[in-house]
C-alpha positions as CSV (number, residue, x, y, z in Angstrom):
1,X,75.8,-50.8,76.5
2,X,73.7,-48.9,78.8
3,X,70.0,-49.4,78.9
4,X,69.5,-46.0,77.3
5,X,72.1,-44.7,75.0
6,X,72.8,-45.8,71.6
7,X,76.4,-44.5,71.8
8,X,78.7,-47.4,70.9
9,X,81.7,-46.9,73.1
10,X,83.9,-49.9,73.1
11,X,87.0,-51.1,71.3
12,X,86.0,-49.4,68.1
13,X,82.9,-47.7,67.5
14,X,78.4,-45.3,65.7
15,X,80.4,-42.4,68.0
16,X,82.8,-43.8,65.3
17,X,85.4,-46.6,65.5
18,X,88.1,-46.2,68.1
19,X,89.9,-49.2,66.5
20,X,92.6,-50.9,68.7
21,X,95.9,-51.4,66.9
22,X,95.3,-54.7,65.4
23,X,98.9,-55.1,64.5
24,X,99.5,-55.7,68.2
25,X,97.5,-59.0,68.1
26,X,98.7,-60.3,64.8
27,X,95.7,-59.1,62.8
28,X,97.1,-57.1,60.0
29,X,95.2,-55.9,56.9
30,X,97.3,-58.4,54.8
31,X,96.2,-61.2,57.1
32,X,92.5,-60.0,56.9
33,X,92.6,-59.9,53.1
34,X,93.9,-63.4,53.0
35,X,91.2,-64.5,55.5
36,X,88.6,-62.9,53.4
37,X,89.8,-64.7,50.3
38,X,89.8,-67.9,52.1
39,X,86.2,-67.2,53.2
40,X,84.7,-65.7,50.1
41,X,87.2,-67.0,47.4
42,X,89.1,-65.1,44.8
43,X,87.4,-62.2,43.1
44,X,84.7,-63.6,40.9
45,X,85.1,-63.2,37.0
46,X,82.0,-61.2,36.9
47,X,83.4,-58.7,39.5
48,X,86.8,-58.4,37.7
49,X,85.1,-58.0,34.3
50,X,82.9,-55.3,35.6
51,X,85.9,-53.6,37.3
52,X,87.8,-53.9,33.9
53,X,84.8,-52.3,32.2
54,X,85.0,-49.4,34.6
55,X,88.7,-49.0,34.0
56,X,88.4,-49.0,30.3
57,X,85.3,-47.1,29.9
58,X,86.9,-43.6,30.3
59,X,89.7,-44.6,27.9
60,X,87.2,-45.6,25.1
61,X,84.9,-42.5,25.8
62,X,87.8,-40.2,26.0
63,X,89.1,-41.5,22.6
64,X,85.6,-41.2,20.8
65,X,85.4,-37.3,21.3
66,X,88.7,-36.3,19.5
67,X,88.3,-39.2,17.0
68,X,84.8,-37.9,16.0
69,X,86.1,-34.3,15.7
70,X,89.0,-35.6,13.5
71,X,86.6,-37.3,11.1
72,X,84.5,-34.1,10.8
73,X,87.6,-32.4,9.7
74,X,88.5,-35.2,7.3
75,X,85.0,-34.8,5.9
76,X,85.5,-31.2,5.1
77,X,88.9,-32.1,3.5
78,X,87.1,-34.6,1.2
79,X,84.8,-31.8,-0.1
80,X,88.0,-29.9,-1.1
81,X,89.9,-32.8,-2.7
82,X,87.2,-35.2,-4.1
83,X,84.6,-35.1,-6.7
84,X,81.7,-37.4,-8.0
85,X,81.4,-40.9,-6.7
86,X,84.6,-40.8,-4.7
87,X,83.3,-37.7,-2.9
88,X,80.1,-39.4,-1.9
89,X,81.8,-42.5,-0.9
90,X,84.5,-41.1,1.3
91,X,82.3,-38.3,2.7
92,X,79.8,-41.0,3.6
93,X,82.5,-43.0,5.4
94,X,84.0,-40.2,7.3
95,X,80.7,-38.4,8.2
96,X,79.1,-41.6,9.2
97,X,82.1,-42.4,11.4
98,X,82.0,-39.1,13.2
99,X,78.2,-39.5,13.8
100,X,78.5,-43.0,15.0
101,X,81.3,-42.0,17.4
102,X,79.1,-39.4,18.8
103,X,76.2,-42.1,19.2
104,X,78.6,-44.4,21.0
105,X,79.8,-41.8,23.3
106,X,76.5,-40.2,24.2
107,X,74.0,-43.1,24.1
108,X,75.8,-46.4,24.2
109,X,78.5,-45.3,26.9
110,X,76.5,-42.8,29.1
111,X,77.6,-42.1,32.5
112,X,77.2,-45.1,34.9
113,X,77.9,-48.8,34.6
114,X,78.6,-50.5,31.2
115,X,79.2,-54.2,30.8
116,X,82.6,-55.4,29.4
117,X,80.8,-57.2,26.6
118,X,79.1,-53.9,25.4
119,X,82.4,-52.0,25.8
120,X,84.3,-54.7,23.8
121,X,81.7,-54.5,21.1
122,X,81.9,-50.7,20.9
123,X,85.7,-50.8,20.8
124,X,85.7,-53.3,17.9
125,X,83.3,-51.1,16.1
126,X,85.4,-47.9,16.7
127,X,88.4,-49.8,15.3
128,X,86.5,-51.2,12.4
129,X,85.1,-47.8,11.4
130,X,88.6,-46.3,11.8
131,X,90.2,-49.2,9.7
132,X,87.4,-48.8,7.0
133,X,88.0,-45.2,6.4
134,X,91.7,-45.7,6.0
135,X,91.3,-48.9,3.7
136,X,88.7,-47.2,1.6
137,X,90.9,-44.2,1.1
138,X,94.0,-46.3,0.3
139,X,92.0,-48.4,-2.1
140,X,90.8,-45.2,-4.2
141,X,94.1,-43.3,-3.7
142,X,97.2,-45.5,-3.1
143,X,99.9,-43.2,-1.7
144,X,102.8,-45.1,-0.3
145,X,103.6,-42.5,2.4
146,X,100.1,-43.0,3.9
147,X,100.9,-46.7,4.6
148,X,102.1,-45.2,7.9
149,X,98.4,-44.9,8.8
150,X,98.2,-48.7,9.3
151,X,101.1,-48.5,11.7
152,X,99.4,-45.7,13.7
153,X,96.1,-47.6,13.7
154,X,97.8,-50.6,15.2
155,X,99.2,-48.5,18.0
156,X,95.7,-47.0,18.7
157,X,94.1,-50.4,18.6
158,X,96.4,-51.5,21.2
159,X,94.6,-49.2,23.7
160,X,90.9,-49.2,22.4
161,X,90.5,-52.9,21.9
162,X,89.5,-53.2,25.6
163,X,90.0,-57.1,25.7
164,X,93.3,-58.8,24.5
165,X,91.3,-60.8,22.0
166,X,89.8,-57.7,20.4
167,X,93.2,-55.9,20.4
168,X,94.9,-58.9,18.7
169,X,92.2,-59.0,16.1
170,X,92.4,-55.3,15.4
171,X,96.3,-55.2,15.3
172,X,96.5,-58.2,13.0
173,X,93.9,-56.9,10.6
174,X,95.7,-53.6,10.4
175,X,99.1,-55.1,10.0
176,X,97.9,-57.4,7.4
177,X,96.3,-54.7,5.4
178,X,99.7,-52.8,5.6
179,X,101.3,-55.9,3.9
180,X,98.6,-56.0,1.3
181,X,98.8,-52.5,0.3
182,X,102.6,-52.3,0.6
183,X,102.9,-54.7,-2.3
184,X,101.9,-51.7,-4.7
185,X,104.9,-49.8,-3.4
186,X,108.4,-50.2,-4.9
187,X,110.3,-53.2,-3.3
188,X,112.6,-51.2,-1.2
189,X,109.6,-49.3,0.3
190,X,107.6,-52.5,0.6
191,X,110.5,-54.1,2.6
192,X,110.8,-51.2,4.8
193,X,107.1,-51.2,5.6
194,X,107.1,-55.0,6.2
195,X,109.9,-54.5,8.8
196,X,107.9,-51.6,10.3
197,X,104.8,-53.8,10.3
198,X,106.5,-56.7,12.0
199,X,108.0,-54.3,14.7
200,X,104.7,-52.6,15.1
201,X,102.8,-55.9,15.7
202,X,105.2,-56.9,18.6
203,X,105.3,-53.3,20.0
204,X,101.5,-53.0,19.9
205,X,100.7,-56.4,21.3
206,X,103.5,-55.8,24.0
207,X,101.9,-52.4,24.9
208,X,98.4,-53.9,25.1
209,X,99.7,-56.7,27.3
210,X,101.5,-54.3,29.7
211,X,98.7,-51.9,29.7
212,X,96.3,-54.7,30.7
213,X,98.7,-56.1,33.3
214,X,99.0,-52.6,34.9
215,X,95.2,-52.0,34.8
216,X,94.5,-55.5,36.2
217,X,96.9,-55.0,39.0
218,X,95.2,-51.7,39.9
219,X,91.9,-53.5,39.7
220,X,93.0,-56.3,42.1
221,X,94.4,-53.7,44.4
222,X,91.1,-51.7,44.3
223,X,89.1,-54.9,44.8
224,X,91.3,-55.8,47.7
225,X,90.8,-52.3,49.2
226,X,87.0,-52.6,48.6
227,X,86.9,-55.8,50.4
228,X,88.9,-54.5,53.3
229,X,86.6,-51.4,53.3
230,X,83.5,-53.6,53.4
231,X,84.7,-55.9,56.3
232,X,85.4,-55.1,59.8
233,X,89.1,-54.8,60.4
234,X,89.1,-56.7,63.8
235,X,86.8,-59.6,63.2
236,X,86.8,-60.0,59.3
237,X,83.1,-60.1,58.9
238,X,81.1,-57.4,57.1
239,X,81.1,-54.1,58.7
240,X,78.5,-51.2,59.1
241,X,79.2,-49.8,55.5
242,X,78.6,-53.2,53.9
243,X,75.6,-53.9,56.1
244,X,73.7,-50.7,54.9
245,X,74.9,-51.3,51.3
246,X,73.3,-54.9,51.5
247,X,70.1,-53.6,53.2
248,X,69.7,-50.8,50.7
249,X,70.1,-53.3,47.9
250,X,67.4,-55.5,49.4
251,X,65.1,-52.5,49.9
252,X,65.6,-51.3,46.3
253,X,64.8,-54.8,45.0
254,X,61.8,-55.1,47.3
255,X,63.1,-58.2,48.7
256,X,61.7,-59.1,52.2
257,X,64.1,-59.5,54.9
258,X,64.6,-59.5,58.7
259,X,67.3,-57.4,60.4
260,X,68.4,-57.9,63.9
261,X,70.8,-56.0,66.1
262,X,72.8,-58.0,68.7
263,X,74.3,-56.3,71.7
264,X,76.6,-58.1,73.9
265,X,75.8,-58.2,77.6
266,X,78.7,-58.0,79.9
267,X,81.3,-57.3,77.3
268,X,82.2,-53.8,78.6
269,X,83.0,-55.1,82.0
270,X,85.4,-57.7,80.5
271,X,86.9,-55.0,78.3
272,X,87.4,-52.7,81.2
273,X,88.9,-55.2,83.6
274,X,91.0,-57.3,81.3
275,X,91.9,-54.7,78.8
276,X,91.3,-54.0,75.2
277,X,93.4,-57.0,73.9
278,X,91.4,-59.6,75.7
279,X,88.2,-57.6,74.4
280,X,89.5,-57.9,70.9
281,X,90.1,-61.5,71.1
282,X,86.6,-61.9,72.7
283,X,85.0,-60.0,69.8
284,X,86.7,-62.2,67.2
285,X,85.6,-65.3,69.0
286,X,82.0,-64.1,69.0
287,X,82.2,-63.3,65.3
288,X,83.6,-66.8,64.7
289,X,80.6,-68.3,66.5
290,X,78.2,-66.2,64.6
291,X,79.8,-67.1,61.4
292,X,79.2,-70.8,61.9
293,X,75.5,-70.1,61.4
294,X,76.2,-68.0,58.2
295,X,74.3,-69.3,55.2
296,X,73.1,-68.0,51.8
297,X,70.0,-66.4,53.6
298,X,71.8,-65.4,56.8
299,X,74.4,-62.8,56.9
300,X,76.3,-61.0,59.8
301,X,78.0,-57.7,60.3
302,X,79.9,-56.0,63.0
303,X,78.5,-52.5,63.2
304,X,80.7,-51.1,66.0
305,X,81.8,-51.7,69.5
306,X,80.1,-54.8,70.9
307,X,77.1,-54.6,68.4
308,X,76.6,-57.0,65.4
309,X,73.8,-57.0,62.9
310,X,72.0,-60.1,61.4
311,X,70.2,-60.1,58.0
312,X,67.8,-62.9,57.2
313,X,66.5,-63.1,53.7
314,X,63.7,-65.4,52.6
315,X,60.4,-65.8,54.4
316,X,61.1,-67.0,57.9
317,X,58.1,-66.3,60.2
318,X,58.3,-64.5,63.6
319,X,58.5,-67.8,65.5
320,X,61.5,-69.0,63.4
321,X,63.2,-65.6,63.9
322,X,62.8,-65.7,67.6
323,X,64.0,-69.3,67.7
324,X,67.1,-68.4,65.4
325,X,67.7,-65.5,67.8
326,X,67.7,-67.7,70.8
327,X,70.1,-70.0,69.1
328,X,72.6,-67.2,68.5
329,X,72.3,-66.0,72.1
330,X,72.9,-69.5,73.3
331,X,75.9,-69.9,71.1
332,X,77.7,-66.6,72.2
333,X,76.6,-67.4,75.8
334,X,78.9,-70.5,76.0
335,X,82.2,-70.0,78.1
336,X,85.2,-68.6,76.3
337,X,88.6,-70.0,77.1
338,X,91.3,-67.5,76.6
339,X,94.7,-68.6,77.9
340,X,94.1,-68.7,81.8
341,X,90.8,-66.9,81.6
342,X,87.3,-68.4,81.4
343,X,85.0,-65.5,80.3
344,X,81.2,-65.5,79.9
345,X,79.0,-63.0,78.1
346,X,75.4,-63.0,76.8
347,X,73.3,-61.0,74.3
348,X,70.1,-59.3,73.5
349,X,68.6,-58.9,70.1
350,X,66.1,-56.6,68.5
351,X,64.5,-57.6,65.2
352,X,62.4,-55.9,62.6
353,X,61.0,-56.9,59.2
354,X,61.0,-55.3,55.8
355,X,58.6,-54.4,54.3
356,X,55.9,-54.9,57.0
357,X,57.6,-52.9,59.7
358,X,59.5,-50.2,57.8
359,X,59.6,-48.6,54.3
360,X,63.2,-47.9,53.8
361,X,66.6,-49.0,55.1
362,X,66.9,-46.3,57.7
363,X,63.5,-46.9,59.1
364,X,63.8,-50.5,59.4
365,X,67.3,-50.3,61.0
366,X,66.0,-47.8,63.6
367,X,63.2,-50.1,64.5
368,X,65.4,-52.9,65.0
369,X,67.5,-50.7,67.2
370,X,64.6,-49.5,69.1
371,X,63.5,-53.2,69.6
372,X,66.9,-53.8,71.0
373,X,66.6,-50.8,73.4
374,X,63.2,-52.1,74.6
375,X,64.6,-55.7,75.0
376,X,67.4,-54.3,77.1
377,X,64.7,-53.0,79.4
378,X,62.2,-55.7,79.5
379,X,63.8,-58.8,78.0
380,X,67.5,-59.0,78.6
381,X,69.3,-62.0,77.1
382,X,66.4,-62.6,74.7
383,X,65.5,-61.6,71.2
384,X,62.5,-59.3,70.8
385,X,60.6,-58.4,67.6
386,X,59.4,-54.8,67.0
387,X,55.8,-54.4,67.6
388,X,52.8,-52.0,67.0
389,X,53.0,-50.8,70.6
390,X,56.7,-50.1,70.1
391,X,55.9,-48.2,67.0
392,X,53.8,-45.7,68.9
393,X,56.4,-45.4,71.7
394,X,59.2,-45.1,69.1
395,X,57.4,-42.2,67.4
396,X,56.9,-40.4,70.6
397,X,60.5,-41.1,71.5
398,X,61.8,-39.6,68.2
399,X,59.7,-36.6,68.6
400,X,61.0,-36.1,72.2
401,X,64.6,-36.7,70.9
402,X,64.2,-34.2,68.2
403,X,63.0,-31.6,70.5
404,X,65.9,-32.4,72.9
405,X,68.4,-32.0,69.9
406,X,67.0,-28.6,69.0
407,X,66.5,-27.4,72.5
408,X,68.5,-24.7,74.1
409,X,69.3,-26.8,77.2
410,X,70.8,-23.7,79.2
411,X,67.4,-21.8,78.8
412,X,65.0,-24.8,78.9
413,X,66.3,-26.9,81.6
414,X,66.0,-26.0,85.3
415,X,66.1,-27.4,88.8
416,X,63.6,-27.8,91.6
417,X,65.1,-28.5,95.1
418,X,63.4,-30.8,97.7
419,X,64.6,-30.5,101.2
420,X,65.9,-33.3,103.4
421,X,65.0,-32.8,107.1
422,X,67.2,-33.9,110.0
423,X,64.3,-34.9,112.3
424,X,66.6,-35.1,115.4
425,X,67.7,-31.4,115.0
426,X,64.6,-30.3,113.1
427,X,66.8,-28.8,110.6
428,X,67.2,-28.9,106.7
429,X,70.6,-30.4,106.0
430,X,70.4,-30.9,102.3
431,X,68.4,-30.5,99.1
432,X,67.9,-32.9,96.2
433,X,68.3,-31.3,92.8
434,X,65.4,-32.5,90.6
435,X,65.6,-32.1,86.8
436,X,62.8,-30.3,84.9
437,X,62.4,-29.4,81.2
438,X,60.1,-26.7,79.9
439,X,60.0,-27.4,76.3
440,X,58.7,-24.6,73.9
441,X,57.5,-27.3,71.4
442,X,56.2,-30.0,73.9
443,X,55.5,-28.0,77.1
444,X,56.6,-29.4,80.4
445,X,58.1,-33.0,80.0
446,X,58.2,-35.5,82.8
447,X,61.8,-36.1,84.0
448,X,61.8,-39.8,83.6
449,X,60.7,-39.3,80.0
450,X,63.3,-36.8,78.8
451,X,66.1,-38.4,80.9
452,X,65.4,-41.8,79.0
453,X,65.2,-39.8,75.8
454,X,68.4,-38.1,76.4
455,X,70.2,-41.3,77.3
456,X,68.8,-43.1,74.1
457,X,69.9,-40.1,71.9
458,X,73.4,-39.9,73.5
459,X,72.6,-36.4,74.9
460,X,72.5,-37.2,78.6
461,X,75.9,-35.8,79.3
462,X,74.9,-32.5,77.8
463,X,71.8,-32.6,80.0
464,X,73.7,-33.6,83.1
465,X,76.3,-30.9,82.6
466,X,73.8,-28.1,82.3
467,X,71.9,-29.3,85.3
468,X,75.1,-29.8,87.4
469,X,76.2,-26.3,86.6
470,X,72.8,-25.0,87.6
471,X,73.0,-27.0,91.0
472,X,76.5,-25.4,91.8
473,X,75.1,-22.0,90.9
474,X,72.3,-22.5,93.5
475,X,74.7,-24.1,96.1
476,X,77.0,-21.0,96.1
477,X,74.0,-18.9,97.6
478,X,73.4,-21.5,100.5
479,X,74.9,-21.6,103.9
480,X,78.1,-23.6,103.9
481,X,76.4,-26.5,106.1
482,X,73.9,-27.2,103.5
483,X,74.6,-29.7,100.7
484,X,73.0,-30.7,97.4
485,X,72.3,-34.2,96.1
486,X,72.7,-34.6,92.3
487,X,71.6,-37.6,90.3
488,X,73.8,-39.4,87.9
489,X,72.7,-41.6,85.1
490,X,74.1,-44.9,84.0
491,X,75.8,-43.2,81.0
492,X,77.2,-40.7,83.3
493,X,78.9,-43.4,85.5
494,X,80.2,-45.3,82.5
495,X,82.3,-42.3,81.4
496,X,85.1,-41.6,83.9
497,X,86.3,-38.5,81.9
498,X,82.9,-36.8,82.1
499,X,82.4,-37.3,85.8
500,X,85.9,-35.9,86.4
501,X,85.1,-33.0,84.3
502,X,82.2,-32.3,86.8
503,X,84.8,-32.7,89.7
504,X,86.9,-30.1,87.9
505,X,84.1,-27.6,87.8
506,X,83.6,-28.0,91.5
507,X,87.3,-27.4,92.1
508,X,87.3,-24.4,89.9
509,X,84.6,-22.8,92.0
510,X,86.3,-23.6,95.3
511,X,83.3,-25.4,96.6
512,X,83.9,-28.0,99.2
513,X,83.4,-31.5,97.8
514,X,81.7,-32.6,100.9
515,X,78.7,-30.3,100.0
516,X,78.0,-32.3,96.9
517,X,76.4,-35.8,97.0
518,X,76.1,-37.9,94.0
519,X,73.0,-40.0,93.9
520,X,73.2,-43.3,92.0
521,X,70.6,-46.0,91.4
522,X,70.9,-49.7,91.4
523,X,70.2,-49.9,87.7
524,X,72.9,-47.4,87.0
525,X,75.6,-49.6,88.6
526,X,74.3,-53.0,88.0
527,X,75.5,-53.2,84.4
528,X,79.1,-52.8,85.5
529,X,79.5,-52.8,89.3
530,X,83.3,-53.4,89.2
531,X,84.0,-50.1,87.1
532,X,81.3,-48.3,89.1
533,X,82.9,-49.2,92.3
534,X,86.4,-47.9,91.3
535,X,84.9,-44.7,90.0
536,X,82.8,-44.2,93.3
537,X,85.8,-45.0,95.4
538,X,87.8,-42.2,93.7
539,X,85.1,-39.8,94.1
540,X,84.7,-40.7,97.7
541,X,88.4,-40.3,98.3
542,X,88.2,-36.8,96.7
543,X,85.7,-35.8,99.4
544,X,82.3,-36.3,97.6
545,X,79.5,-38.1,99.2
546,X,77.7,-41.0,97.6
547,X,74.1,-42.0,98.0
548,X,72.2,-44.9,97.0
549,X,68.8,-44.0,95.7
550,X,65.6,-46.0,95.5
551,X,67.0,-48.7,98.0
552,X,64.8,-51.8,98.0
553,X,63.3,-51.3,94.6
554,X,65.7,-53.8,93.1
555,X,66.6,-57.3,93.9
556,X,70.1,-57.1,95.2
557,X,70.3,-53.8,97.0
558,X,72.1,-55.3,99.9
559,X,74.9,-56.3,97.6
560,X,75.4,-52.7,96.7
561,X,75.7,-51.6,100.4
562,X,78.5,-54.1,100.8
563,X,80.5,-53.3,97.6
564,X,80.1,-49.6,97.1
565,X,81.6,-46.6,99.1
566,X,78.3,-45.2,100.3
567,X,77.6,-42.3,102.7
568,X,73.8,-42.4,102.5
569,X,71.0,-44.8,101.7
570,X,67.7,-43.6,100.6
571,X,64.7,-46.0,101.3
572,X,62.3,-46.3,98.3
573,X,59.0,-44.5,98.9
574,X,57.1,-47.7,97.8
575,X,58.1,-49.0,101.4
576,X,57.4,-45.9,103.1
577,X,53.9,-45.4,101.7
578,X,52.8,-48.9,102.9
579,X,54.0,-48.7,106.4
580,X,50.6,-47.6,107.6
581,X,48.9,-50.9,106.2
582,X,51.8,-53.4,106.1
583,X,53.6,-54.7,109.1
584,X,56.2,-56.2,106.9
585,X,56.9,-52.9,105.3
586,X,57.4,-51.3,108.8
587,X,59.9,-54.1,109.8
588,X,61.7,-53.6,106.6
589,X,62.1,-49.9,107.1
590,X,63.0,-50.5,110.7
591,X,65.6,-53.0,109.7
592,X,67.2,-50.8,107.0
593,X,67.3,-47.8,109.5
594,X,69.0,-50.0,112.1
595,X,71.4,-51.5,109.5
596,X,72.4,-48.0,108.3
597,X,73.0,-46.8,111.8
598,X,75.3,-49.8,112.6
599,X,77.2,-49.3,109.3
600,X,77.6,-45.6,110.0
601,X,75.6,-44.6,107.0
602,X,72.8,-41.9,106.8
603,X,69.5,-43.0,106.0
604,X,66.7,-41.1,104.2
605,X,63.0,-41.9,104.1
606,X,61.6,-40.8,100.9
607,X,57.9,-39.9,100.0
608,X,56.7,-38.9,103.5
609,X,53.6,-36.8,102.8
610,X,51.3,-36.8,105.9
611,X,51.4,-36.4,109.6
612,X,49.8,-39.7,109.9
613,X,52.6,-41.4,108.1
614,X,55.1,-39.5,110.3
615,X,53.4,-40.7,113.4
616,X,53.9,-44.3,112.4
617,X,57.4,-43.7,111.4
618,X,58.6,-41.7,114.4
619,X,59.0,-44.7,116.6
620,X,61.5,-46.1,114.1
621,X,63.7,-43.0,114.8
622,X,64.3,-42.1,111.1
623,X,67.3,-39.7,110.9
624,X,66.3,-38.0,107.7
625,X,63.0,-37.4,106.0
626,X,62.3,-36.2,102.3
627,X,58.8,-35.7,101.3
628,X,55.9,-33.2,100.8
629,X,55.4,-33.1,104.5
630,X,58.5,-31.0,104.9
631,X,58.7,-29.4,101.5
632,X,57.6,-30.0,97.9
633,X,60.2,-29.5,95.1
634,X,60.7,-25.7,94.9
635,X,62.7,-23.2,92.9
636,X,65.8,-21.6,94.1
637,X,64.0,-18.3,95.3
638,X,61.9,-20.4,97.5
639,X,64.7,-22.4,98.8
640,X,66.5,-19.2,99.7
641,X,63.3,-17.9,101.5
642,X,63.0,-21.2,103.4
643,X,66.7,-21.1,104.5
644,X,66.3,-17.5,105.5
645,X,63.2,-18.4,107.6
646,X,65.0,-21.3,109.2
647,X,67.8,-19.0,110.1
648,X,65.5,-16.5,111.7
649,X,63.8,-19.3,113.7
650,X,67.2,-20.7,114.9
651,X,68.3,-17.1,115.9
652,X,65.1,-16.6,117.9
653,X,65.5,-19.9,119.5
654,X,69.1,-19.0,120.5
655,X,67.9,-15.6,121.9
656,X,65.3,-17.3,124.0
């Protein structure tokens, strides 16, 4: 991950997951499910019961509506057929049943979750009321043809009993009542209904058993799918969806917790050099090491790419959280042996606490993420806890990011150009393109601020593309011997496809690649120097020039001169500005100039502002100067005027 952007671009990824084909590595969904069951056990009784309640609830609710309407019709029929006590008794039964069915459906089984016990109770009461109406009518008006009602009830009870015990009880009561009332019928009719009753018993119980088996099979399949959906398909630990569900549950219950975001340092390089298969194995190995520290109060999730999340419940203090973070980093920093390879990575963690540092799940996650971002800048390979100072910085950053997202980049971004002067020829040979942003919301924004914000927001390539096009637009108006220097960010360099989309734009315009110089910084290449070297070598082979900016500001700049295909080195202005007062700085600048000359590299001294500085630097024979002494950053119209003036001077000199 780059220091700036929060785009997760690795094996699978918050872009979204570009999951590698796990089947190539023997890690199928079936194997994953088996692993999950080994780790977490079979689905708990509580989980299955709740799933069963959710499956049967629409069956019971769906039955109650037509059944309630049926008993309203039956009530009207009683008014037509009955009188006196029988009318009151039967109407009371049927009307009461219709009303209770409405109560069950509307108030006792509303939309949402229902426990299995409640559903079973309502199912039994539903069956009992139906049985009571039928038994009461048969008691008052025995009609042998209506014995069939008990058979029909047994069939209905096989679906509304919810649990097998409730179904068995309801069916047995219905069939027993059939036998009881059938005694009043003639022997041949009684025998027929006895046979029908026995057959109905077996059929109803068989139907109930098969229905429950089918439903439970579907429930287990859904639970399996839910488990797979809640766990990362590569590592088997919880995934991003599961993490946010867990965090939102903790927030809803107002339960304090810490959330940490762990980013692997060095993973991308391994993934690019050794391939995705090795990267996948490494991610699984990291997840296994993390899982060794899993407890009831510590959970882990993979949230995409090479990032993992840690959720710590309970009340650990900040020192304990930092200590735990250090232990995790030590764990994952131990060497990994994979076949003939010995691989090493590390990690950086950002932590935030609920409720002291955030009011909701999104807020607390963003603060942990921002803390990770800061840790990547100032405390790499360490845990860092979100602070009040970070809160202010984060608010400003989010405001800046929002303005960037809503900006019309083509209209608001522009370039200024600062000349680079060839001292030996007293001639401008190149201009550095310097990014500027005039926001209608924020006003002018410093380049370092909006570039960092664009990196963090994942917008840097949008910014770079717009600025690069503007640089080419300007270049087309310049003489063919004048070039432009364009700065690339770490994220730009990390995306080969993006860089070569810029190359394609150059080819489309028929601009000579040698007129374009890509400037890189030490920090842009240090995170993955091997990948950066391959990309820069390809650019160099295509004819583009490569310059190392801010030379000397890092701690290993000479390494990059040796490893990268450079055409130019720009000495950091911090050295140039000290040459008047520091003999050591003068010697360093002289040494770098000599080194570049011996290696065939151009050398630029940045930040030369006064004639006094130039007089001190002149004995060092600097080939190229960039600074206010020879030109401040200027818009395109001033560049054209300057070039025209230089052409006139050159023409006059030639004529003389």
